[in-house]
N, C-alpha and C positions, 0 to 999 in steps of 0.2 A: 433638347434631347431628353427623352424619358429615362430616369434612372431606376433600375431594378435592384431589389435587395433580395438576397438569399437568406431565408430564415430556416435554420436547422435546430431541431429540438433533440438533444441527446437523451439517451436513457441512462439514468443514474440509479437503476434498480438493483444495487448491490449493498451488502453490509460492509461497513468500514469501521476498523478498529485501530487505535493507536496503542503502541506498546513501548514502555520505557524499560530497556534492558541493556546492560553494559557488557554484551558479549559479541562475538564475531557473528556475521550473518549466516555462515554455514552451520554454526552451532545452533543458532536460533531455528533454522530450517530443519535440522535434524531433530531437535526437541519437539517441534510442531508435528513432524512426521510420526514420532512415537506417541505423542499425546492424542492426536486426532486421527490416527491411522491413514495418514496421507502419503503421498509420494512427491513432495516438493523437490524439484530439480532446478539447478542453476540455469538460467536463460542468458542470452546475450544481454549485456548491459544496455539500459535505455539511454538515449542521448537527447538532451534538451538543450536548446540555445537560449541563453539568458538574454535580458534586454540589453546588456552591455557587450553583446556578441561573443560571449564565451560559451564553450560547450561544457555541459554538466553531464556526467555519467553517473547513473543510478543502478546499483546491483539489484537484481530481482530474481525470485524463485517462483515456479509455477507448478501447480498440480492440476491436471485436467482429466476429467472422466466423462462419461455420457451425460451426466446430469448436473455437474457442478464444475466450477473453476475457482481455485484459491490461489491468490497471489500474495507474496510476501516481498515488500520493497524496503530497502534501507532508505530512511528519510534523508540522510545527509549524503551529499555527492562524494564519489570516490576521489581520492587524491587531494591536492591542495588547490583551492580556488581563491582568487583574489575578490571574488563577488561578495557583496554584502549579504546575500541570501543564498548559500550553497545548499538549499533544501529543496526537495521534490515538492513538499507542501509547506511553504513558509508559514502559513496560518497556524500550523501545529508543530513548530520547530522543536518544542520540548520532547517530542516523542522520537525515539530511535528507529522504530519500525512502523510500517503501515501494513495491515492485513486486510485484504479485500476478498470478500466471499460472494460469489455469484451463483445463482441457480438454486437447486434443490437443497443443498446443504445449509443455506441461510434459513430456510424454513424448517428444516429437520432439527437443527441445533439452535434452540432459542438463544438469543443474544445474552441473557443473564447467565444461562448455563455455560456458554462458551467463555464468558468473562471469568466465572468461578473456576472453570477448568484451567484457563490460562494462569490464573493466580497461584495454582498449585506448582507450577514450575519454579524452582528455586532462583533461576536467573532473572525472572521478571519481577520488577519492582511495582509496576502500575500498568493498568490497561483501562481503556475507555472506548466507548462506542461513539462514532460521529455520524452526523447527517451529511452526506456528501454535497447537498444542495447549499449548505452554509459556507463552503470553502471557496476562496477566490480562484485558486488554481485547480479546481476540480477536473478540468479538461486533461490534466497529466495522468488521470486514472483511466482514460478511455483507450481502448485498443481495438 
Protein backbone atom coordinates (compact mmCIF):
# COMPACT_ATOMS: atom_id res chain seq x y z
CA UNK A 1 0.00 0.00 0.00
CA UNK A 2 1.32 3.42 -0.96
CA UNK A 3 1.95 5.87 1.90
CA UNK A 4 1.13 9.50 1.34
CA UNK A 5 2.69 12.32 3.35
CA UNK A 6 1.18 15.72 3.86
CA UNK A 7 3.80 18.45 3.65
CA UNK A 8 2.69 21.76 5.09
CA UNK A 9 4.79 24.87 5.03
CA UNK A 10 3.77 27.51 7.54
CA UNK A 11 4.33 31.22 7.16
CA UNK A 12 6.54 32.56 9.93
CA UNK A 13 6.55 36.08 8.47
CA UNK A 14 6.35 37.97 11.73
CA UNK A 15 8.72 39.83 14.01
CA UNK A 16 9.35 38.21 17.36
CA UNK A 17 10.77 39.84 20.49
CA UNK A 18 11.61 38.51 23.94
CA UNK A 19 11.11 40.79 26.95
CA UNK A 20 12.49 40.39 30.46
CA UNK A 21 10.26 42.22 32.93
CA UNK A 22 9.10 41.35 36.42
CA UNK A 23 5.61 42.81 36.29
CA UNK A 24 2.09 41.49 35.86
CA UNK A 25 0.87 40.75 32.35
CA UNK A 26 -1.92 43.34 32.42
CA UNK A 27 0.56 46.04 33.46
CA UNK A 28 2.88 45.07 30.61
CA UNK A 29 -0.03 45.24 28.13
CA UNK A 30 -1.11 48.63 29.51
CA UNK A 31 2.44 49.99 29.19
CA UNK A 32 2.78 48.75 25.61
CA UNK A 33 -0.59 50.29 24.78
CA UNK A 34 0.62 53.69 25.96
CA UNK A 35 4.08 53.39 24.41
CA UNK A 36 3.05 52.13 20.95
CA UNK A 37 -0.51 53.54 20.74
CA UNK A 38 -2.03 50.06 20.67
CA UNK A 39 -5.16 48.54 22.13
CA UNK A 40 -3.93 45.21 23.52
CA UNK A 41 -6.88 43.44 25.12
CA UNK A 42 -6.87 40.21 27.06
CA UNK A 43 -7.95 37.17 25.07
CA UNK A 44 -8.98 33.72 26.20
CA UNK A 45 -6.00 31.82 27.61
CA UNK A 46 -4.22 29.56 25.14
CA UNK A 47 -4.21 25.87 26.06
CA UNK A 48 -1.38 23.54 25.03
CA UNK A 49 -1.06 19.89 25.95
CA UNK A 50 2.46 18.97 27.03
CA UNK A 51 4.20 15.70 26.20
CA UNK A 52 3.35 14.32 29.66
CA UNK A 53 -0.40 14.93 28.97
CA UNK A 54 -0.74 18.01 31.17
CA UNK A 55 -2.58 21.09 30.01
CA UNK A 56 -0.65 24.32 30.00
CA UNK A 57 -2.49 27.66 29.93
CA UNK A 58 -0.78 30.79 28.58
CA UNK A 59 -2.22 34.27 29.03
CA UNK A 60 -2.18 36.45 25.96
CA UNK A 61 -3.22 39.90 24.78
CA UNK A 62 -3.99 40.95 21.23
CA UNK A 63 -4.30 44.13 19.19
CA UNK A 64 -5.77 43.79 15.72
CA UNK A 65 -6.41 46.46 13.11
CA UNK A 66 -6.75 46.47 9.31
CA UNK A 67 -3.01 46.28 8.67
CA UNK A 68 -1.34 44.66 11.67
CA UNK A 69 -1.71 42.22 14.52
CA UNK A 70 0.27 42.50 17.74
CA UNK A 71 0.23 39.73 20.34
CA UNK A 72 1.75 39.71 23.81
CA UNK A 73 2.24 36.29 25.42
CA UNK A 74 3.37 35.45 28.90
CA UNK A 75 6.08 32.84 28.36
CA UNK A 76 5.46 30.99 31.64
CA UNK A 77 2.30 28.94 32.07
CA UNK A 78 -0.41 30.11 34.46
CA UNK A 79 -0.75 28.33 37.78
CA UNK A 80 1.55 25.60 39.09
CA UNK A 81 2.61 22.84 36.75
CA UNK A 82 4.61 19.76 37.65
CA UNK A 83 6.03 19.82 34.14
CA UNK A 84 9.76 20.29 33.66
CA UNK A 85 9.14 22.90 30.96
CA UNK A 86 6.16 25.11 31.90
CA UNK A 87 7.01 27.58 29.11
CA UNK A 88 5.30 28.46 25.86
CA UNK A 89 8.73 28.67 24.19
CA UNK A 90 11.21 26.62 26.25
CA UNK A 91 14.08 27.70 23.97
CA UNK A 92 13.84 31.21 25.38
CA UNK A 93 12.72 30.44 28.92
CA UNK A 94 14.76 33.32 30.38
CA UNK A 95 12.29 35.78 28.80
CA UNK A 96 9.09 36.61 30.67
CA UNK A 97 7.10 37.85 27.66
CA UNK A 98 6.99 37.22 23.93
CA UNK A 99 5.89 40.03 21.61
CA UNK A 100 4.74 38.99 18.12
CA UNK A 101 4.16 41.62 15.42
CA UNK A 102 2.56 40.72 12.09
CA UNK A 103 1.69 42.95 9.16
CA UNK A 104 2.48 46.54 8.29
CA UNK A 105 3.59 47.55 11.79
CA UNK A 106 6.63 45.28 11.61
CA UNK A 107 7.77 47.17 8.48
CA UNK A 108 6.74 50.61 9.69
CA UNK A 109 8.52 50.33 13.04
CA UNK A 110 12.12 49.23 12.48
CA UNK A 111 13.22 46.47 14.93
CA UNK A 112 16.08 48.55 16.36
CA UNK A 113 13.70 51.47 16.92
CA UNK A 114 11.20 49.18 18.65
CA UNK A 115 13.91 47.72 20.90
CA UNK A 116 15.06 51.24 21.80
CA UNK A 117 11.50 52.33 22.62
CA UNK A 118 10.86 49.21 24.71
CA UNK A 119 13.99 49.92 26.75
CA UNK A 120 12.52 53.29 27.77
CA UNK A 121 9.90 51.52 29.89
CA UNK A 122 11.16 51.36 33.49
CA UNK A 123 9.76 47.86 34.09
CA UNK A 124 11.69 46.27 31.20
CA UNK A 125 15.16 45.03 32.01
CA UNK A 126 16.11 43.51 28.64
CA UNK A 127 14.69 42.92 25.15
CA UNK A 128 15.92 40.96 22.16
CA UNK A 129 14.66 40.10 18.69
CA UNK A 130 14.45 36.43 17.66
CA UNK A 131 14.25 34.63 14.36
CA UNK A 132 11.15 32.41 14.68
CA UNK A 133 12.66 29.77 12.38
CA UNK A 134 15.38 28.97 14.93
CA UNK A 135 12.93 28.00 17.70
CA UNK A 136 11.91 24.38 18.32
CA UNK A 137 8.33 25.14 19.39
CA UNK A 138 7.66 27.82 16.79
CA UNK A 139 4.32 26.17 15.97
CA UNK A 140 2.98 27.53 19.28
CA UNK A 141 3.03 30.97 17.64
CA UNK A 142 0.71 30.06 14.75
CA UNK A 143 -3.00 30.92 14.89
